[in-house]
N, C-alpha and C positions, 0 to 999 in steps of 0.2 A: 411437478415442482411448483404448482400454482400457488402453494401456501407461503412461498418465500416473499418476504417484503422486498420490494424494489426500491432502493435509495439512491440519492444523489450525493456524491462526494463534493463537499464544498470547497475544496482547496483551490480549484480554478476559478472560484467565485469570490475569492477574499476581498476583491476590490469593491464588492457591493455589501451594503449593510445586511446583517443576518436576517433581519425582518424581511428584506426584499427577497433574499434567496429562498426563504421559506414560502413566501407568497408565490414565487414563480414555480417552485417545485410542486407545491399543491395544485397550481393551475394546470400543470402538465400531467398530473395523475400519479406522481411519486407517493410512496407510502411513508417515507421518511427520509432522514438524512444521515450520512456518515460525516459528522462535524469535524472540520479541521481546526486545530488550535492556531488559527491564522486571522489576521485582521481583527474585526470585532466579533467574529463568530464564536469563539471560545477563548477567553483569557484564563488559562489554567491556574495562574497564581490567585486571581480573584475568586475563581470557582472553588479553590481548595479552602479558602478563608472566609468567604461571604456567601452564606446561604441564600441570602435575598438575590444576589446576582445569579446564582445557579438557578433559583426558581424563576428568574426572569426569562432565561433561555427556554425553560420547559414551558413556560406560559406562552411564549411565541410559538413554539411547536404546536401546542394544544390548540391554540386559536386558528391555526391553519390545517388542523386535522392531521398532523404528522407526529412521528415518534422519532426518537434517536436510537439507532440500532448499533452504532460503533462510533468511536471517536478516533481521530488521527492526530499524530504527533511526529510526522515525518521530519520536520525541519530540526527540531531539537535532537531527535534521534541520530540525524546525520552527523552531528557534532560530537558524539559521544566518543567515537573511535577515529575520527579522521585525523590524518596527519599528511600535509599541513593544514593547520586552521588559519584561514586568510580572509581576504576581502569577500570571497564568495559567501562565507558563513556570516560575516557582518551583515550582508544584504538580506539574509533570510531569517536571522534569529531576532527574538525580541531583545530590546536593549538590556533588560535585566539578565538575560543569559549570556549576551555577549560581553557585558561589563566593560573592563579595561582592555579586552582583546588578548590578554595573556593566554597562550594556547591551553596550557594545562588547566587553568582556571575555567575556560570556556567549556572544556570537556567535563569538568566536575559539575558545573552548573547545569549543563545539558542533561547530565545523568540525573541530577535532582529533579529536573523537569520531567524526565521520563518517569520517575517514581510518582511524581505529582499526578501524572496522567492516569496512573492506575487508581489512585484515590478518588480522583474526580470521576472516573468511569464508574466506580462503584457507587458513588453518590448519585449518579444519573441513572443507575439500574442497568448499566451496560456491562457486558462481560468480555469485550474485545477492544483492545487498542491497536490500531494499525500504524505501521511506521517504518522507518529505516534504522539502520545500526551505525552507519559509517564504516570505514575501514582503513587501518593504518597501511594495509598492503596493496590496495587498489592501484597506487601509482606505479607498481611493479608488474602490472598485468601483461605488458609485452615481454617481460623477462629478458630485456636487453637494455643496457649492459646486464650480464648475467647475474642472477639473484640466487644466492645460496639457499638451500632448502630451510636452513636454521632461521633465515629472515622470515620466511613464510610461516613456518611454525610459530615463531614468536608473535606474528600478527594474529594468528588464531588464539594464542594464549592471551594476548592483550584484549581481545574481544571478550573472551571468557571472564577475565579478571574484572572488566568494567561492567559487563552485563549481568553476571550472577547476582551481584548486589541489588541491581535493578529488579531482576526476576524474583528475588526474595520478596519484594514489596508487592509484586503482582500475585505471587502465591498467597501472601497474607491477605490480600484484598478479594481473592477468588476471581481474578481477572487474567486473561491470557494476552500475550503479545503476538501479533500477526505480522511478521517481517515480510515486507514486499521485496521479492527476489528481483534485483535490479542492478544494472551496472553502477559501479561506485560503491557498492555495499560489500559486506564480509560474504554474503551469500548472493552471487549474481547470476549463477547458472546451476545446472543439475549437480555437478560434483562438488561445487563449492557449497551447496546446500547440504550434501551429505556431510562434508567436513565441518561445517558449522554446527550441525546437531551433535557430532561427536565431540566438538570442543567443549560443549556444555553438558556432556553425558546424557544427551536426549531428554533433558528435564522437560516436563509437561507444559510449563509455562510459556515456552517458546515454540511457535509454529510459523505457518506462512499464510501471507495474503496472496491468493492465487490471482495474478494479473498477468494474462497471457501476452500482452503487448510486447514486452521486452524479450519473452521467450522466442517469439516468432522470428524476429530478425537476428537472433542468435542460433537459429536452426535447432532449437529445443522443442520437442513435441509437448504441447501444453496439456494434451489429454493424458499422455504417459506420465507427466508430472503429477497429475491428480491421482492416478492409480498407484504410483510408487510412494507418494507421500500421503496416502489416504488418511492416516491418523493425525496429520499436521496441517490439514487445510482448515484454518480457523476463520477465514473471511475470504470473500470473493469481490474483486474489482473487475468490472468490464470496461476494458479500453482496447480499442482495435488497432491493428497495424496492416498497412498495405505494403507489400514488398514490390519493389520497382526495379527489376533488373534492366539494365540499359547498355546492351552490347558490350559487357564486360568492363564498363567504366565505373559503376556505382559500387562502393564498398560497404560492408555491413556496419562500419564505424561512422559513417555519415559524412566523412571528409570535411568536418567542421563547417558544413553548409547550413544555413539557417532552416528552422522548421518550415515545411511547405515548399522548399526549393525543389523542383522537379528533377534535379540532378541527383538528388540523394537516392541511396539504395532502398530506403524505406521511409515511412512516415506514419504518424498517428493520424487516424481518420475516425470520424463518427461511427460508433458501434453499429455493425452491420454493413459497412461499406469496405471492410478490409478482408484480410485472408484468415483471420482466426476461425477455427472450426467450431462454431458456437453450439450447434446442435449436439455434436459428439461430446463436447466439453460438459454440457448440462446433463446429458445422459450418464457421463462418468460421475459428475457430482452427486447425482441422484443414487447411483449404484454404491458410492462409498458412504452414504447416509448423511451428506452434508445438509444441514437444516437452517443455516443462517441466512443473512440478508444477501441479496444480489445487488451490488452497489455499482452504479455507473460513474466511471471517472471520465467525464467529457473532456476531449481534447482534439481538436481538428483546426489546423491553421487555415484550412480552405473553406471553412463553413462557418456562418455565424452562429454563435453558441446559442442564442435564443431559438434558433430553428433546430440546431442539431441535438440539443439536450431533450427537446420534446420528441423528436424523431427517434432517438436512442431508446427511450423508455417504451415507446410503442413497439419497436423491433424486439426488445427483450421479452415484453409481455407476450408477444406472439409465440415465443418458444417455451413458455412456462406451462405446458400442459401437464395433466395428471398422468404419470407413468405407472405401469403395473409394478406391484412389489416384486423385488428381485434381490437376492442376496449378492454380495460383492463377488464371491466365488463363482456363482452361476454367470454373472454378467461378464467376467473377464476369464472364463475357464479356457477360452481358445486364444488367449493373448500369448 
């Protein structure tokens, strides 16, 4: 897997200027960036209309010996299907997307921003946009008070109705959307991922960003996910999770405790410090023929990021050895 570029996701660094993030990433040995449409890193509206602005992003990368291998629009994607739309969304959306805060207006503008991300990706020479979808049925995850099946079916139909026009633009631009399987989304675990693909008739524009961190604390096998969704792994984010069982007190939902609180049942840690089976995961990715970037999404409330991001790229590179050629069937014939 040594031919895979190792990139840094810039979403957790949006408080820093893009120039500074590029400088840091290059100094740590990253090959490029997964650029988030956040802060001053990538303004999609400007990039869609102003070639000079777009060129300025590429010039910064080139000056630091980096490339862009994917872009991310998680925040706007979240607002496409969410219900309710409220103060949480206002805090993460650009003012032009939030507008007057009218919920349906926010959803429509967020959908247009997702379409814009496909056009900007193509202009950057990138074929993957990573992000979220939002979900109108996530508030019903506990299913109490009881939720009729018709409400859940309507939620998947709402997703299909809102995302199929977005995916039409992705198809037109030759770009794929890699949905991050994550709580609060339409696909947040294994079976909801299956149901989400069914809702859009398995159209090829929609696949998954494999990020094992949220799978681990939900007791989902991240290696098995790679195998079962082999043709839908469009991007890889490396974020680690440490599970912390504490005498039966800690729950998988985190108990509304803050990140880094040792009473939580789990927490994000710097890549290589948690419980994700990284070697088995990379072997599985190789077996299914994944050839895209390995992007590090750095997040650890207990470690300074300037140390942790450098440590993470060193750890990932230590696992990117050349593997012998093997077919998918041969690799998993005994599973």
